[in-house]
Backbone bond lengths (Angstrom), bond angles and torsions (degrees), N, CA, C in turn:
res aa  C-N    CA-C-N  psi(-1)  N-CA   C-N-CA  omega(-1)  CA-C   N-CA-C  phi
1 X - - - 1.473 - - 1.519 109.18 -
2 X 1.318 116.17 155.58 1.445 121.62 178.74 1.519 109.00 -67.54
3 X 1.331 112.76 158.21 1.447 121.10 -178.26 1.555 109.90 -93.65
4 X 1.319 115.58 144.60 1.476 121.24 176.05 1.545 106.95 -73.93
5 X 1.334 120.28 113.40 1.424 122.47 -175.81 1.499 114.36 -94.08
6 X 1.353 117.36 -23.81 1.444 119.81 -177.57 1.522 113.72 -93.77
7 X 1.320 115.94 -20.37 1.463 120.71 -174.91 1.542 112.39 81.18
8 X 1.319 116.04 2.30 1.465 121.13 -177.35 1.560 109.16 -78.09
9 X 1.327 116.53 135.90 1.473 119.13 -179.60 1.504 112.79 -63.84
10 X 1.333 118.05 -30.67 1.478 120.31 177.67 1.512 110.37 -67.16
11 X 1.344 116.90 -40.25 1.463 117.57 175.93 1.503 110.61 -62.51
12 X 1.338 119.41 -38.37 1.447 121.56 178.22 1.503 111.25 -62.52
13 X 1.325 118.17 -41.70 1.472 121.79 177.14 1.520 111.02 -63.10
14 X 1.322 115.61 -42.78 1.494 119.66 -178.87 1.503 110.00 -69.48
15 X 1.340 118.73 -29.92 1.452 120.65 179.77 1.559 108.82 -64.51
16 X 1.323 116.36 -35.97 1.451 119.78 -177.71 1.503 111.05 -87.42
17 X 1.315 119.38 -38.06 1.484 122.38 -175.10 1.493 114.77 -105.04
18 X 1.338 117.60 -3.43 1.451 120.13 -177.64 1.494 114.47 -62.07
19 X 1.296 115.42 170.39 1.464 120.56 -177.89 1.520 109.26 96.55
20 X 1.324 112.46 174.92 1.457 119.75 -173.53 1.562 113.75 -77.71
21 X 1.344 115.57 -31.33 1.457 117.93 -165.90 1.539 117.11 -108.69
22 X 1.312 118.65 -23.02 1.498 119.73 -170.80 1.493 113.71 -62.23
23 X 1.285 119.91 -43.47 1.454 120.43 178.17 1.483 111.45 -66.32
24 X 1.326 115.55 -37.39 1.498 119.12 176.68 1.534 111.39 -63.11
25 X 1.332 117.01 -39.93 1.463 119.67 177.56 1.499 109.23 -63.81
26 X 1.325 119.97 -40.12 1.439 122.18 175.96 1.538 109.45 -60.27
27 X 1.319 116.82 -45.23 1.461 121.49 -177.08 1.549 109.72 -59.12
28 X 1.344 117.38 -44.19 1.466 120.04 179.88 1.526 111.99 -66.79
29 X 1.335 117.26 -34.29 1.429 121.57 -178.02 1.568 112.92 -77.80
30 X 1.364 116.42 -12.75 1.468 118.20 176.34 1.514 112.20 -62.23
31 X 1.352 116.99 -26.48 1.473 121.02 177.20 1.520 113.62 -76.32
32 X 1.289 116.99 -12.38 1.465 120.07 -177.61 1.531 113.41 133.15
33 X 1.302 118.98 177.78 1.460 120.96 -177.17 1.487 112.81 -61.41
34 X 1.310 115.60 145.78 1.460 122.03 179.43 1.528 109.45 -134.84
35 X 1.304 115.06 150.10 1.448 120.00 174.55 1.519 108.73 -87.96
36 X 1.342 115.59 162.81 1.431 121.67 -175.61 1.524 111.31 -54.53
37 X 1.326 117.53 -48.97 1.494 120.03 -177.95 1.543 112.20 -68.27
38 X 1.309 119.24 -26.92 1.462 120.06 173.42 1.531 110.30 -64.35
39 X 1.320 114.44 -42.34 1.489 119.35 178.65 1.511 109.35 -67.41
40 X 1.297 118.07 -40.39 1.473 122.78 178.94 1.554 110.80 -60.65
41 X 1.329 114.69 -43.72 1.504 118.77 178.98 1.510 110.15 -67.08
42 X 1.327 118.14 -36.15 1.455 121.08 -178.48 1.521 111.64 -68.16
43 X 1.336 116.26 -27.51 1.463 123.99 -179.33 1.541 109.19 -123.31
44 X 1.331 117.17 73.72 1.456 117.70 -171.47 1.488 116.97 -65.49
45 X 1.328 118.73 -15.92 1.468 121.61 179.48 1.491 114.39 -90.35
46 X 1.365 118.99 -3.66 1.428 121.89 179.76 1.526 108.93 -85.40
47 X 1.323 116.24 137.83 1.447 120.84 177.02 1.523 108.20 -77.67
48 X 1.331 115.77 157.00 1.484 121.54 179.12 1.529 108.52 -60.79
49 X 1.321 116.13 -39.58 1.497 119.29 -178.98 1.550 110.93 -65.05
50 X 1.330 116.36 -43.64 1.470 118.41 -179.01 1.511 110.76 -67.33
51 X 1.320 116.61 -40.20 1.447 120.79 -179.98 1.548 108.14 -61.11
52 X 1.320 118.18 -45.76 1.436 121.81 179.05 1.544 111.04 -61.71
53 X 1.325 117.42 -45.75 1.467 120.95 -179.63 1.535 111.36 -62.40
54 X 1.308 117.08 -44.05 1.477 120.82 -178.74 1.547 111.71 -68.86
55 X 1.325 116.38 -38.06 1.460 118.78 177.05 1.529 109.56 -66.04
56 X 1.334 118.59 -40.96 1.460 121.09 177.19 1.503 112.11 -63.79
57 X 1.346 117.80 -39.27 1.458 120.42 179.64 1.552 111.02 -67.30
58 X 1.308 116.49 -39.16 1.478 120.29 178.79 1.529 109.90 -68.51
59 X 1.339 115.28 -35.28 1.450 119.84 177.61 1.530 111.29 -68.10
60 X 1.334 115.09 -41.76 1.476 122.32 177.47 1.523 109.51 -59.85
61 X 1.330 117.02 -37.14 1.463 122.67 -178.85 1.533 109.70 -80.17
62 X 1.296 119.33 -0.87 1.454 125.85 178.48 1.550 113.27 64.66
63 X 1.358 113.60 27.71 1.447 119.47 177.48 1.539 111.99 -91.62
64 X 1.336 115.69 -25.96 1.467 121.41 176.19 1.508 108.06 -129.42
65 X 1.316 115.32 158.73 1.459 120.99 171.69 1.532 109.64 -118.15
66 X 1.285 114.54 153.66 1.480 121.98 178.44 1.502 107.40 -120.06
67 X 1.323 116.54 122.11 1.459 121.75 -178.34 1.522 107.73 -116.97
68 X 1.296 116.24 125.03 1.462 122.95 174.41 1.539 109.04 -102.76
69 X 1.332 115.21 123.30 1.461 120.42 -178.65 1.541 107.10 -93.70
70 X 1.337 117.27 137.53 1.447 122.01 -178.59 1.536 112.25 -76.43
71 X 1.290 116.35 73.79 1.439 124.85 -177.96 1.507 109.22 -128.12
72 X 1.301 118.25 165.83 1.456 123.22 174.54 1.501 107.18 -121.39
73 X 1.305 118.07 115.88 1.436 129.46 -7.51 1.516 111.61 -68.80
74 X 1.336 119.02 158.08 1.469 121.55 -178.55 1.528 109.26 -61.63
75 X 1.329 113.72 141.13 1.495 122.42 174.11 1.485 108.54 -108.14
76 X 1.307 116.85 128.67 1.464 121.26 179.76 1.548 108.06 -121.55
77 X 1.324 115.25 132.23 1.465 121.17 178.71 1.537 108.16 -124.73
78 X 1.332 112.80 144.99 1.448 122.57 175.64 1.528 107.78 -112.52
79 X 1.327 113.65 138.71 1.502 119.63 -177.84 1.531 107.57 -145.22
80 X 1.310 113.54 155.30 1.491 118.71 173.30 1.506 109.31 -72.55
81 X 1.289 116.68 140.24 1.464 122.88 170.96 1.544 108.44 -81.54
82 X 1.322 117.13 178.23 1.479 119.59 174.47 1.519 108.13 -60.75
83 X 1.302 117.30 -41.24 1.488 120.38 179.33 1.536 109.84 -63.75
84 X 1.323 116.42 -38.65 1.446 120.37 178.15 1.511 113.20 -64.28
85 X 1.344 115.86 -34.72 1.462 121.21 -179.41 1.532 110.68 -62.19
86 X 1.327 116.20 -25.79 1.479 118.79 177.15 1.497 112.57 -62.80
87 X 1.303 118.59 -15.39 1.480 121.78 -179.57 1.509 112.85 -81.45
88 X 1.344 117.70 -3.02 1.487 120.90 -179.09 1.542 109.12 -55.92
89 X 1.340 118.57 -44.19 1.471 121.83 179.14 1.506 111.31 -64.52
90 X 1.332 117.64 -39.94 1.471 121.30 179.26 1.501 110.63 -62.92
91 X 1.355 117.05 -45.84 1.476 121.64 179.46 1.514 108.60 -62.67
92 X 1.350 116.86 -42.46 1.453 120.12 177.89 1.502 112.54 -58.46
93 X 1.307 116.86 -41.97 1.495 120.38 179.49 1.534 110.17 -64.90
94 X 1.320 116.16 -42.52 1.487 119.10 177.05 1.506 111.28 -63.96
95 X 1.333 117.79 -38.29 1.446 121.31 179.06 1.512 109.90 -64.12
96 X 1.311 118.35 -46.52 1.490 121.33 176.97 1.529 111.60 -60.33
97 X 1.342 116.67 -42.50 1.452 120.50 178.58 1.487 109.82 -63.03
98 X 1.337 118.19 -44.20 1.487 122.08 179.72 1.554 112.66 -60.73
99 X 1.327 114.74 -41.38 1.473 120.09 177.36 1.513 110.38 -64.16
100 X 1.345 117.14 -42.32 1.451 121.04 176.96 1.496 110.72 -61.11
101 X 1.330 118.51 -43.82 1.459 121.99 178.55 1.537 112.17 -60.58
102 X 1.339 115.81 -43.38 1.461 119.42 177.94 1.513 112.30 -61.92
103 X 1.324 116.88 -42.23 1.473 120.44 -179.05 1.522 110.73 -70.52
104 X 1.313 116.96 -35.14 1.513 121.19 178.31 1.497 110.48 -63.60
105 X 1.357 116.88 -37.20 1.478 121.75 -172.87 1.569 111.90 -84.78
106 X 1.297 116.49 -1.97 1.470 118.80 -177.93 1.498 109.96 -74.70
C-alpha cells in the first residue's frame, strides 16, 4: 500500500478506503458475511481482479476477515472484523451525503 506522506489522518483513511469499491464492499458486509460471488453480483461492474485486490487490501488492513471452510469445493466468506464494524458511522455519513447530493440534483 502507498505511504502516508502528509501525516494527515484523512490521508491515512483515504489510503485504506480510497478507490471506487472499498467503501462499497464495507457497506455490503455491514449486513453480514458474504461470499466472493455475492459481492461480485452486488457490484457487477467490478472485475474479478479488482475485487480480489480490494478484498486483500481490506484484509491486510484488518477491516475484514476471510474464512475458508473445509468443504469440497471450498467455501470462502468475507466478514467485517470488530475494527471494520467501526466504519458503520463512516458509511452512514457517506450514505447521508449521497442522499443529499441526489436531492440537490433533482
